[in-house]
N, CA, C and O atoms as CSV, one atom per row, in Angstrom:
chain,resi,resn,atom,element,x,y,z
A,1,MET,N,N,0.849,-1.175,0.000
A,1,MET,CA,C,0.000,0.000,0.000
A,1,MET,C,C,0.895,1.239,0.000
A,1,MET,O,O,1.831,1.334,0.794
A,2,THR,N,N,0.616,2.145,-0.855
A,2,THR,CA,C,1.425,3.351,-0.938
A,2,THR,C,C,0.986,4.346,0.114
A,2,THR,O,O,-0.086,4.216,0.706
A,3,ALA,N,N,1.819,5.333,0.338
A,3,ALA,CA,C,1.522,6.363,1.340
A,3,ALA,C,C,0.285,7.158,0.950
A,3,ALA,O,O,-0.492,7.557,1.817
A,4,ASN,N,N,0.092,7.393,-0.343
A,4,ASN,CA,C,-1.078,8.158,-0.795
A,4,ASN,C,C,-2.382,7.411,-0.522
A,4,ASN,O,O,-3.377,8.017,-0.123
A,5,VAL,N,N,-2.376,6.099,-0.736
A,5,VAL,CA,C,-3.578,5.298,-0.491
A,5,VAL,C,C,-3.887,5.290,1.006
A,5,VAL,O,O,-5.045,5.435,1.398
A,6,ALA,N,N,-2.875,5.126,1.833
A,6,ALA,CA,C,-3.067,5.119,3.290
A,6,ALA,C,C,-3.600,6.473,3.768
A,6,ALA,O,O,-4.478,6.531,4.629
A,7,LEU,N,N,-3.074,7.541,3.214
A,7,LEU,CA,C,-3.539,8.877,3.564
A,7,LEU,C,C,-4.997,9.063,3.141
A,7,LEU,O,O,-5.789,9.637,3.888
A,8,TRP,N,N,-5.350,8.587,1.960
A,8,TRP,CA,C,-6.719,8.693,1.473
A,8,TRP,C,C,-7.678,7.910,2.365
A,8,TRP,O,O,-8.762,8.404,2.677
A,9,ILE,N,N,-7.306,6.705,2.781
A,9,ILE,CA,C,-8.145,5.881,3.649
A,9,ILE,C,C,-8.314,6.550,5.013
A,9,ILE,O,O,-9.421,6.591,5.550
A,10,GLY,N,N,-7.232,7.070,5.571
A,10,GLY,CA,C,-7.296,7.755,6.867
A,10,GLY,C,C,-8.171,8.996,6.807
A,10,GLY,O,O,-8.966,9.249,7.713
A,11,THR,N,N,-8.024,9.764,5.747
A,11,THR,CA,C,-8.828,10.972,5.581
A,11,THR,C,C,-10.307,10.620,5.416
A,11,THR,O,O,-11.173,11.275,5.995
A,12,SER,N,N,-10.588,9.598,4.635
A,12,SER,CA,C,-11.977,9.158,4.438
A,12,SER,C,C,-12.594,8.702,5.755
A,12,SER,O,O,-13.747,9.025,6.039
A,13,ALA,N,N,-11.850,7.966,6.555
A,13,ALA,CA,C,-12.345,7.490,7.850
A,13,ALA,C,C,-12.618,8.670,8.784
A,13,ALA,O,O,-13.623,8.677,9.494
A,14,ALA,N,N,-11.734,9.661,8.788
A,14,ALA,CA,C,-11.919,10.843,9.644
A,14,ALA,C,C,-13.153,11.632,9.218
A,14,ALA,O,O,-13.916,12.093,10.068
A,15,ILE,N,N,-13.352,11.790,7.933
A,15,ILE,CA,C,-14.523,12.508,7.428
A,15,ILE,C,C,-15.792,11.738,7.782
A,15,ILE,O,O,-16.784,12.346,8.184
A,16,ALA,N,N,-15.781,10.428,7.642
A,16,ALA,CA,C,-16.949,9.617,7.988
A,16,ALA,C,C,-17.270,9.738,9.474
A,16,ALA,O,O,-18.441,9.828,9.845
A,17,ALA,N,N,-16.250,9.740,10.327
A,17,ALA,CA,C,-16.459,9.877,11.772
A,17,ALA,C,C,-17.047,11.245,12.102
A,17,ALA,O,O,-17.952,11.344,12.931
A,18,LEU,N,N,-16.547,12.293,11.469
A,18,LEU,CA,C,-17.081,13.638,11.702
A,18,LEU,C,C,-18.527,13.756,11.233
A,18,LEU,O,O,-19.340,14.387,11.909
A,19,LEU,N,N,-18.858,13.169,10.106
A,19,LEU,CA,C,-20.235,13.185,9.616
A,19,LEU,C,C,-21.165,12.417,10.562
A,19,LEU,O,O,-22.291,12.850,10.808
A,20,ALA,N,N,-20.708,11.296,11.086
A,20,ALA,CA,C,-21.510,10.522,12.036
A,20,ALA,C,C,-21.736,11.321,13.316
A,20,ALA,O,O,-22.847,11.338,13.846
A,21,LEU,N,N,-20.698,11.982,13.815
A,21,LEU,CA,C,-20.826,12.809,15.008
A,21,LEU,C,C,-21.790,13.965,14.762
A,21,LEU,O,O,-22.627,14.269,15.612
A,22,TRP,N,N,-21.678,14.604,13.615
A,22,TRP,CA,C,-22.585,15.696,13.254
A,22,TRP,C,C,-24.028,15.199,13.224
A,22,TRP,O,O,-24.926,15.890,13.706
A,23,ALA,N,N,-24.264,14.005,12.664
A,23,ALA,CA,C,-25.619,13.451,12.589
A,23,ALA,C,C,-26.172,13.169,13.984
A,23,ALA,O,O,-27.353,13.408,14.235
A,24,ILE,N,N,-25.349,12.670,14.886
A,24,ILE,CA,C,-25.787,12.399,16.263
A,24,ILE,C,C,-26.155,13.695,16.963
A,24,ILE,O,O,-27.192,13.767,17.623
A,25,VAL,N,N,-25.326,14.717,16.830
A,25,VAL,CA,C,-25.600,16.009,17.464
A,25,VAL,C,C,-26.891,16.601,16.922
A,25,VAL,O,O,-27.714,17.085,17.700
A,26,ARG,N,N,-27.087,16.576,15.629
A,26,ARG,CA,C,-28.320,17.109,15.022
A,26,ARG,C,C,-29.542,16.340,15.515
A,26,ARG,O,O,-30.585,16.936,15.785
A,27,HIS,N,N,-29.416,15.026,15.634
A,27,HIS,CA,C,-30.520,14.199,16.121
A,27,HIS,C,C,-30.879,14.580,17.553
A,27,HIS,O,O,-32.056,14.726,17.881
A,28,LEU,N,N,-29.879,14.740,18.400
A,28,LEU,CA,C,-30.126,15.102,19.796
A,28,LEU,C,C,-30.705,16.509,19.916
A,28,LEU,O,O,-31.569,16.750,20.759
A,29,GLN,N,N,-30.241,17.438,19.084
A,29,GLN,CA,C,-30.779,18.798,19.108
A,29,GLN,C,C,-32.242,18.810,18.704
A,29,GLN,O,O,-33.035,19.562,19.271
A,30,GLY,N,N,-32.605,17.995,17.741
A,30,GLY,CA,C,-33.978,17.946,17.267
A,30,GLY,C,C,-34.943,17.382,18.302
A,30,GLY,O,O,-36.135,17.685,18.261
A,31,LYS,N,N,-34.448,16.567,19.229
A,31,LYS,CA,C,-35.305,15.957,20.236
A,31,LYS,C,C,-35.479,16.843,21.466
A,31,LYS,O,O,-36.380,16.596,22.268
A,32,ALA,N,N,-34.653,17.857,21.635
A,32,ALA,CA,C,-34.700,18.700,22.831
A,32,ALA,C,C,-35.786,19.757,22.710
A,32,ALA,O,O,-36.009,20.322,21.639
A,33,CYS,N,N,-36.448,20.010,23.810
A,33,CYS,CA,C,-37.448,21.069,23.893
A,33,CYS,C,C,-36.821,22.214,24.680
A,33,CYS,O,O,-36.770,22.168,25.910
A,34,GLU,N,N,-36.347,23.235,23.981
A,34,GLU,CA,C,-35.717,24.380,24.635
A,34,GLU,C,C,-36.687,25.550,24.643
A,34,GLU,O,O,-37.308,25.859,23.626
A,35,VAL,N,N,-36.815,26.201,25.795
A,35,VAL,CA,C,-37.695,27.361,25.945
A,35,VAL,C,C,-36.891,28.515,26.530
A,35,VAL,O,O,-35.901,28.282,27.223
A,36,PRO,N,N,-37.297,29.759,26.266
A,36,PRO,CA,C,-36.582,30.893,26.851
A,36,PRO,C,C,-36.850,30.998,28.356
A,36,PRO,O,O,-37.895,30.570,28.844
A,37,ALA,N,N,-35.898,31.569,29.071
A,37,ALA,CA,C,-36.024,31.760,30.515
A,37,ALA,C,C,-36.993,32.903,30.800
A,37,ALA,O,O,-36.790,34.029,30.347
A,38,THR,N,N,-38.040,32.603,31.550
A,38,THR,CA,C,-38.995,33.620,31.987
A,38,THR,C,C,-39.370,33.336,33.440
A,38,THR,O,O,-39.214,32.214,33.921
A,39,SER,N,N,-39.865,34.359,34.133
A,39,SER,CA,C,-40.273,34.160,35.522
A,39,SER,C,C,-41.499,33.257,35.610
A,39,SER,O,O,-41.719,32.625,36.643
A,40,ALA,N,N,-42.303,33.183,34.546
A,40,ALA,CA,C,-43.500,32.341,34.551
A,40,ALA,C,C,-43.157,30.857,34.706
A,40,ALA,O,O,-43.976,30.080,35.197
A,41,LEU,N,N,-41.956,30.465,34.291
A,41,LEU,CA,C,-41.550,29.066,34.427
A,41,LEU,C,C,-41.559,28.609,35.887
A,41,LEU,O,O,-41.799,27.435,36.169
A,42,TRP,N,N,-41.298,29.534,36.811
A,42,TRP,CA,C,-41.179,29.191,38.223
A,42,TRP,C,C,-42.488,29.357,38.971
A,42,TRP,O,O,-42.590,28.938,40.124
A,43,SER,N,N,-43.487,29.954,38.350
A,43,SER,CA,C,-44.758,30.240,39.013
A,43,SER,C,C,-45.442,28.953,39.474
A,43,SER,O,O,-45.651,28.035,38.681
A,44,GLY,N,N,-45.784,28.896,40.746
A,44,GLY,CA,C,-46.455,27.738,41.307
A,44,GLY,C,C,-45.602,26.497,41.413
A,44,GLY,O,O,-46.132,25.394,41.541
A,45,ARG,N,N,-44.304,26.652,41.363
A,45,ARG,CA,C,-43.388,25.507,41.384
A,45,ARG,C,C,-42.548,25.522,42.658
A,45,ARG,O,O,-41.326,25.652,42.591
A,46,SER,N,N,-43.183,25.393,43.804
A,46,SER,CA,C,-42.490,25.296,45.080
A,46,SER,C,C,-42.671,23.877,45.590
A,46,SER,O,O,-43.774,23.333,45.551
A,47,TYR,N,N,-41.598,23.282,46.066
A,47,TYR,CA,C,-41.660,21.899,46.515
A,47,TYR,C,C,-41.076,21.761,47.912
A,47,TYR,O,O,-40.157,22.484,48.295
A,48,ALA,N,N,-41.628,20.821,48.663
A,48,ALA,CA,C,-41.098,20.489,49.977
A,48,ALA,C,C,-40.263,19.221,49.844
A,48,ALA,O,O,-40.594,18.324,49.068
A,49,CYS,N,N,-39.191,19.158,50.601
A,49,CYS,CA,C,-38.319,17.981,50.590
A,49,CYS,C,C,-39.119,16.764,51.069
A,49,CYS,O,O,-39.773,16.830,52.110
A,50,PRO,N,N,-39.076,15.670,50.330
A,50,PRO,CA,C,-39.819,14.484,50.759
A,50,PRO,C,C,-39.254,13.835,52.028
A,50,PRO,O,O,-39.952,13.065,52.688
A,51,ASP,N,N,-38.010,14.136,52.372
A,51,ASP,CA,C,-37.409,13.558,53.582
A,51,ASP,C,C,-37.688,14.392,54.827
A,51,ASP,O,O,-38.178,13.874,55.831
A,52,CYS,N,N,-37.370,15.699,54.760
A,52,CYS,CA,C,-37.475,16.523,55.970
A,52,CYS,C,C,-38.641,17.505,55.951
A,52,CYS,O,O,-38.980,18.072,56.990
A,53,GLY,N,N,-39.262,17.718,54.793
A,53,GLY,CA,C,-40.420,18.589,54.705
A,53,GLY,C,C,-40.125,20.069,54.559
A,53,GLY,O,O,-41.060,20.858,54.426
A,54,THR,N,N,-38.863,20.480,54.577
A,54,THR,CA,C,-38.547,21.900,54.418
A,54,THR,C,C,-38.656,22.298,52.947
A,54,THR,O,O,-38.603,21.451,52.055
A,55,ALA,N,N,-38.810,23.607,52.711
A,55,ALA,CA,C,-38.916,24.109,51.342
A,55,ALA,C,C,-37.606,23.856,50.596
A,55,ALA,O,O,-36.519,24.091,51.123
A,56,MET,N,N,-37.730,23.377,49.373
A,56,MET,CA,C,-36.548,23.128,48.555
A,56,MET,C,C,-36.139,24.421,47.853
A,56,MET,O,O,-36.985,25.252,47.520
A,57,GLU,N,N,-34.857,24.579,47.636
A,57,GLU,CA,C,-34.281,25.756,46.986
A,57,GLU,C,C,-34.355,25.580,45.470
A,57,GLU,O,O,-33.930,24.550,44.949
A,58,ALA,N,N,-34.891,26.576,44.757
A,58,ALA,CA,C,-35.019,26.520,43.299
A,58,ALA,C,C,-33.722,26.955,42.640
A,58,ALA,O,O,-33.036,27.843,43.147
A,59,GLY,N,N,-33.382,26.344,41.525
A,59,GLY,CA,C,-32.162,26.711,40.808
A,59,GLY,C,C,-32.057,25.970,39.490
A,59,GLY,O,O,-33.063,25.573,38.902
A,60,TRP,N,N,-30.844,25.793,39.041
A,60,TRP,CA,C,-30.556,25.188,37.738
A,60,TRP,C,C,-29.604,24.013,37.917
A,60,TRP,O,O,-28.829,23.964,38.873
A,61,VAL,N,N,-29.673,23.076,36.992
A,61,VAL,CA,C,-28.712,21.977,36.969
A,61,VAL,C,C,-28.341,21.691,35.519
A,61,VAL,O,O,-29.198,21.691,34.636
A,62,MET,N,N,-27.059,21.450,35.286
A,62,MET,CA,C,-26.577,21.042,33.974
A,62,MET,C,C,-26.042,19.622,34.138
A,62,MET,O,O,-25.277,19.339,35.060
A,63,LEU,N,N,-26.445,18.748,33.251
A,63,LEU,CA,C,-26.195,17.335,33.461
A,63,LEU,C,C,-25.049,16.738,32.641
A,63,LEU,O,O,-24.912,15.516,32.605
A,64,GLY,N,N,-24.247,17.532,32.001
A,64,GLY,CA,C,-23.107,16.990,31.261
A,64,GLY,C,C,-23.538,16.128,30.094
A,64,GLY,O,O,-24.081,16.642,29.116
A,65,LYS,N,N,-23.308,14.828,30.175
A,65,LYS,CA,C,-23.711,13.955,29.074
A,65,LYS,C,C,-25.148,13.489,29.220
A,65,LYS,O,O,-25.558,12.515,28.589
A,66,GLY,N,N,-25.919,14.190,30.058
A,66,GLY,CA,C,-27.330,13.898,30.210
A,66,GLY,C,C,-27.612,13.027,31.418
A,66,GLY,O,O,-26.697,12.448,32.003
A,67,ALA,N,N,-28.867,12.939,31.785
A,67,ALA,CA,C,-29.279,12.067,32.877
A,67,ALA,C,C,-29.547,10.688,32.296
A,67,ALA,O,O,-30.477,10.495,31.514
A,68,ILE,N,N,-28.736,9.757,32.683
A,68,ILE,CA,C,-28.895,8.381,32.211
A,68,ILE,C,C,-29.433,7.577,33.387
A,68,ILE,O,O,-28.746,7.391,34.391
A,69,TRP,N,N,-30.643,7.111,33.255
A,69,TRP,CA,C,-31.370,6.486,34.350
A,69,TRP,C,C,-31.664,5.038,34.019
A,69,TRP,O,O,-31.886,4.688,32.860
A,70,SER,N,N,-31.665,4.201,35.038
A,70,SER,CA,C,-32.138,2.832,34.868
A,70,SER,C,C,-32.958,2.462,36.093
A,70,SER,O,O,-32.714,2.960,37.192
A,71,SER,N,N,-33.917,1.597,35.897
A,71,SER,CA,C,-34.776,1.209,37.010
A,71,SER,C,C,-33.998,0.391,38.036
A,71,SER,O,O,-32.943,-0.170,37.742
A,72,ARG,N,N,-34.541,0.341,39.230
A,72,ARG,CA,C,-33.855,-0.297,40.349
A,72,ARG,C,C,-33.612,-1.784,40.106
A,72,ARG,O,O,-32.636,-2.337,40.611
A,73,ASP,N,N,-34.480,-2.434,39.345
A,73,ASP,CA,C,-34.315,-3.863,39.095
A,73,ASP,C,C,-33.303,-4.169,37.991
A,73,ASP,O,O,-33.050,-5.333,37.679
A,74,LYS,N,N,-32.732,-3.130,37.409
A,74,LYS,CA,C,-31.686,-3.300,36.388
A,74,LYS,C,C,-30.357,-2.820,36.952
A,74,LYS,O,O,-30.306,-2.255,38.045
A,75,ARG,N,N,-29.300,-3.044,36.215
A,75,ARG,CA,C,-27.980,-2.573,36.642
A,75,ARG,C,C,-27.892,-1.056,36.514
A,75,ARG,O,O,-28.528,-0.477,35.633
A,76,PRO,N,N,-27.115,-0.401,37.378
A,76,PRO,CA,C,-26.909,1.045,37.233
A,76,PRO,C,C,-26.159,1.347,35.935
A,76,PRO,O,O,-25.410,0.501,35.447
A,77,PRO,N,N,-26.352,2.549,35.369
A,77,PRO,CA,C,-25.587,2.917,34.172
A,77,PRO,C,C,-24.095,2.852,34.480
A,77,PRO,O,O,-23.664,3.226,35.570
A,78,GLY,N,N,-23.328,2.387,33.536
A,78,GLY,CA,C,-21.893,2.216,33.746
A,78,GLY,C,C,-21.054,3.290,33.086
A,78,GLY,O,O,-21.568,4.276,32.558
A,79,THR,N,N,-19.782,3.080,33.128
A,79,THR,CA,C,-18.807,4.011,32.578
A,79,THR,C,C,-19.039,4.275,31.097
A,79,THR,O,O,-18.824,5.387,30.614
A,80,PHE,N,N,-19.472,3.260,30.392
A,80,PHE,CA,C,-19.603,3.394,28.945
A,80,PHE,C,C,-21.032,3.720,28.504
A,80,PHE,O,O,-21.367,3.565,27.329
A,81,ALA,N,N,-21.875,4.172,29.438
A,81,ALA,CA,C,-23.218,4.625,29.057
A,81,ALA,C,C,-23.045,5.814,28.117
A,81,ALA,O,O,-22.205,6.680,28.364
A,82,HIS,N,N,-23.815,5.864,27.061
A,82,HIS,CA,C,-23.627,6.912,26.052
A,82,HIS,C,C,-24.781,7.895,26.040
A,82,HIS,O,O,-25.865,7.612,26.550
A,83,ILE,N,N,-24.534,9.046,25.455
A,83,ILE,CA,C,-25.531,10.117,25.460
A,83,ILE,C,C,-26.794,9.734,24.703
A,83,ILE,O,O,-27.836,10.354,24.915
A,84,GLY,N,N,-26.739,8.756,23.845
A,84,GLY,CA,C,-27.923,8.312,23.130
A,84,GLY,C,C,-28.961,7.688,24.053
A,84,GLY,O,O,-30.134,7.591,23.692
A,85,SER,N,N,-28.538,7.263,25.245
A,85,SER,CA,C,-29.482,6.663,26.187
A,85,SER,C,C,-29.906,7.637,27.283
A,85,SER,O,O,-30.550,7.236,28.252
A,86,ALA,N,N,-29.552,8.901,27.137
A,86,ALA,CA,C,-29.923,9.909,28.132
A,86,ALA,C,C,-31.420,10.192,28.081
A,86,ALA,O,O,-32.061,10.034,27.041
A,87,MET,N,N,-31.962,10.610,29.215
A,87,MET,CA,C,-33.376,10.959,29.295
A,87,MET,C,C,-33.635,12.189,28.423
A,87,MET,O,O,-32.734,13.005,28.224
A,88,PRO,N,N,-34.852,12.329,27.903
A,88,PRO,CA,C,-35.170,13.484,27.058
A,88,PRO,C,C,-34.918,14.808,27.777
A,88,PRO,O,O,-35.123,14.920,28.985
A,89,ASN,N,N,-34.478,15.791,27.028
A,89,ASN,CA,C,-34.260,17.156,27.517
A,89,ASN,C,C,-33.260,17.234,28.666
A,89,ASN,O,O,-33.422,18.045,29.578
A,90,THR,N,N,-32.239,16.405,28.625
A,90,THR,CA,C,-31.194,16.495,29.654
A,90,THR,C,C,-29.824,16.770,29.048
A,90,THR,O,O,-28.822,16.785,29.763
A,91,ILE,N,N,-29.772,16.986,27.745
A,91,ILE,CA,C,-28.512,17.319,27.071
A,91,ILE,C,C,-28.743,18.550,26.214
A,91,ILE,O,O,-29.673,18.586,25.408
A,92,SER,N,N,-27.899,19.557,26.385
A,92,SER,CA,C,-27.961,20.732,25.533
A,92,SER,C,C,-26.700,20.777,24.691
A,92,SER,O,O,-25.589,20.779,25.219
A,93,MET,N,N,-26.877,20.812,23.383
A,93,MET,CA,C,-25.745,20.854,22.474
A,93,MET,C,C,-25.484,22.270,21.973
A,93,MET,O,O,-24.725,22.463,21.023
A,94,SER,N,N,-26.108,23.259,22.603
A,94,SER,CA,C,-25.945,24.648,22.185
A,94,SER,C,C,-24.606,25.200,22.654
A,94,SER,O,O,-24.028,24.716,23.627
A,95,LEU,N,N,-24.122,26.214,21.954
A,95,LEU,CA,C,-22.882,26.860,22.350
A,95,LEU,C,C,-23.026,27.477,23.745
A,95,LEU,O,O,-22.124,27.370,24.575
A,96,ARG,N,N,-24.162,28.117,23.990
A,96,ARG,CA,C,-24.521,28.570,25.343
A,96,ARG,C,C,-25.537,27.567,25.850
A,96,ARG,O,O,-26.728,27.712,25.574
A,97,PRO,N,N,-25.101,26.552,26.588
A,97,PRO,CA,C,-25.984,25.440,26.930
A,97,PRO,C,C,-27.214,25.851,27.728
A,97,PRO,O,O,-27.156,26.734,28.584
A,98,ALA,N,N,-28.312,25.197,27.429
A,98,ALA,CA,C,-29.531,25.350,28.210
A,98,ALA,C,C,-29.408,24.446,29.434
A,98,ALA,O,O,-28.587,23.529,29.457
A,99,ALA,N,N,-30.228,24.710,30.448
A,99,ALA,CA,C,-30.157,23.936,31.685
A,99,ALA,C,C,-31.548,23.472,32.083
A,99,ALA,O,O,-32.553,23.965,31.570
A,100,ASN,N,N,-31.593,22.524,32.995
A,100,ASN,CA,C,-32.855,22.055,33.538
A,100,ASN,C,C,-33.183,22.814,34.815
A,100,ASN,O,O,-32.292,23.153,35.593
A,101,MET,N,N,-34.468,23.078,35.023
A,101,MET,CA,C,-34.914,23.653,36.283
A,101,MET,C,C,-34.762,22.560,37.343
A,101,MET,O,O,-35.008,21.385,37.074
A,102,ALA,N,N,-34.353,22.963,38.553
A,102,ALA,CA,C,-34.147,21.972,39.600
A,102,ALA,C,C,-34.404,22.584,40.967
A,102,ALA,O,O,-34.353,23.801,41.143
A,103,TRP,N,N,-34.679,21.724,41.920
A,103,TRP,CA,C,-34.881,22.126,43.310
A,103,TRP,C,C,-34.050,21.194,44.163
A,103,TRP,O,O,-33.959,19.997,43.893
A,104,ARG,N,N,-33.434,21.763,45.212
A,104,ARG,CA,C,-32.601,20.927,46.068
A,104,ARG,C,C,-32.855,21.218,47.533
A,104,ARG,O,O,-33.244,22.321,47.915
A,105,CYS,N,N,-32.625,20.204,48.335
A,105,CYS,CA,C,-32.686,20.359,49.786
A,105,CYS,C,C,-31.242,20.292,50.262
A,105,CYS,O,O,-30.637,19.220,50.243
A,106,PRO,N,N,-30.670,21.441,50.696
A,106,PRO,CA,C,-29.263,21.446,51.106
A,106,PRO,C,C,-28.974,20.520,52.292
A,106,PRO,O,O,-27.891,19.941,52.370
A,107,SER,N,N,-29.926,20.376,53.209
A,107,SER,CA,C,-29.647,19.550,54.381
A,107,SER,C,C,-29.739,18.053,54.068
A,107,SER,O,O,-28.922,17.276,54.561
A,108,CYS,N,N,-30.702,17.642,53.270
A,108,CYS,CA,C,-30.848,16.209,52.948
A,108,CYS,C,C,-30.064,15.805,51.694
A,108,CYS,O,O,-29.847,14.621,51.439
A,109,ARG,N,N,-29.647,16.807,50.921
A,109,ARG,CA,C,-28.912,16.582,49.670
A,109,ARG,C,C,-29.732,15.802,48.641
A,109,ARG,O,O,-29.210,14.947,47.925
A,110,LEU,N,N,-31.011,16.114,48.586
A,110,LEU,CA,C,-31.874,15.559,47.547
A,110,LEU,C,C,-32.037,16.585,46.435
A,110,LEU,O,O,-32.044,17.791,46.685
A,111,LEU,N,N,-32.168,16.099,45.210
A,111,LEU,CA,C,-32.287,16.959,44.044
A,111,LEU,C,C,-33.492,16.514,43.224
A,111,LEU,O,O,-33.639,15.332,42.913
A,112,LEU,N,N,-34.347,17.460,42.880
A,112,LEU,CA,C,-35.513,17.225,42.034
A,112,LEU,C,C,-35.254,17.946,40.715
A,112,LEU,O,O,-34.993,19.149,40.707
A,113,ILE,N,N,-35.325,17.221,39.604
A,113,ILE,CA,C,-35.013,17.791,38.285
A,113,ILE,C,C,-36.229,17.721,37.379
A,113,ILE,O,O,-36.848,16.666,37.233
A,114,ASP,N,N,-36.569,18.850,36.771
A,114,ASP,CA,C,-37.632,18.904,35.769
A,114,ASP,C,C,-36.977,18.734,34.403
A,114,ASP,O,O,-36.289,19.638,33.928
A,115,HIS,N,N,-37.184,17.585,33.771
A,115,HIS,CA,C,-36.600,17.395,32.440
A,115,HIS,C,C,-37.669,17.391,31.354
A,115,HIS,O,O,-37.522,16.739,30.320
A,116,SER,N,N,-38.767,18.146,31.611
A,116,SER,CA,C,-39.783,18.296,30.570
A,116,SER,C,C,-39.323,19.280,29.496
A,116,SER,O,O,-39.841,19.282,28.379
A,117,LYS,N,N,-38.340,20.120,29.850
A,117,LYS,CA,C,-37.825,21.122,28.915
A,117,LYS,C,C,-36.441,21.556,29.371
A,117,LYS,O,O,-36.068,21.379,30.531
A,118,LEU,N,N,-35.694,22.123,28.447
A,118,LEU,CA,C,-34.429,22.791,28.743
A,118,LEU,C,C,-34.682,24.287,28.661
A,118,LEU,O,O,-35.429,24.739,27.793
A,119,VAL,N,N,-34.076,25.059,29.545
A,119,VAL,CA,C,-34.295,26.500,29.568
A,119,VAL,C,C,-33.046,27.195,29.035
A,119,VAL,O,O,-31.943,27.022,29.554
A,120,LYS,N,N,-33.254,27.996,27.970
A,120,LYS,CA,C,-32.150,28.752,27.363
A,120,LYS,C,C,-31.750,29.898,28.279
A,120,LYS,O,O,-32.618,30.549,28.861
A,121,PRO,N,N,-30.464,30.154,28.418
A,121,PRO,CA,C,-30.042,31.284,29.255
A,121,PRO,C,C,-30.490,32.614,28.652
A,121,PRO,O,O,-30.458,32.805,27.436
A,122,ALA,N,N,-30.907,33.525,29.527
A,122,ALA,CA,C,-31.391,34.829,29.078
A,122,ALA,C,C,-30.253,35.807,28.846
A,122,ALA,O,O,-30.412,36.756,28.078
A,123,GLY,N,N,-29.153,35.611,29.462
A,123,GLY,CA,C,-28.017,36.516,29.342
A,123,GLY,C,C,-27.060,36.263,30.486
A,123,GLY,O,O,-27.174,35.258,31.187
A,124,ARG,N,N,-26.135,37.153,30.676
A,124,ARG,CA,C,-25.176,36.982,31.773
A,124,ARG,C,C,-25.880,37.164,33.105
A,124,ARG,O,O,-26.825,37.943,33.227
A,125,GLY,N,N,-25.406,36.438,34.091
A,125,GLY,CA,C,-25.952,36.601,35.433
A,125,GLY,C,C,-27.234,35.825,35.615
A,125,GLY,O,O,-27.468,34.809,34.961
A,126,ARG,N,N,-28.054,36.318,36.509
A,126,ARG,CA,C,-29.299,35.624,36.853
A,126,ARG,C,C,-30.352,35.827,35.775
A,126,ARG,O,O,-30.383,36.846,35.086
A,127,THR,N,N,-31.213,34.823,35.652
A,127,THR,CA,C,-32.348,34.927,34.740
A,127,THR,C,C,-33.598,35.205,35.545
A,127,THR,O,O,-33.618,35.063,36.768
A,128,ALA,N,N,-34.625,35.599,34.846
A,128,ALA,CA,C,-35.890,35.966,35.509
A,128,ALA,C,C,-36.467,34.835,36.311
A,128,ALA,O,O,-37.523,34.989,36.924
């Protein structure tokens, strides 16, 4: 095999990998429900901690490669769990990533995540 043929094969493989990655990202973007940040999103959304009963603190959570969940009767997600198995609306592929609304109890360390939608950032600093 000549150097030119090897270079052509390597380049073709790299282009194919980039196209596959682009297709995965586009697929994930199409499945996400992103909404703008407004104060109405938080209206009527106060929760009490199921363990201690105190009011949970409202905020945001970003999940990295998404929330990958499995039922208790199955094995926990492992090291090689992939973003294709993430729960809906838990991955933002935007340059300025969207986040999930969340509530936490600082004393019990419980976290409640709303993954019905991703919320786009309104700008620098706090959002409405």
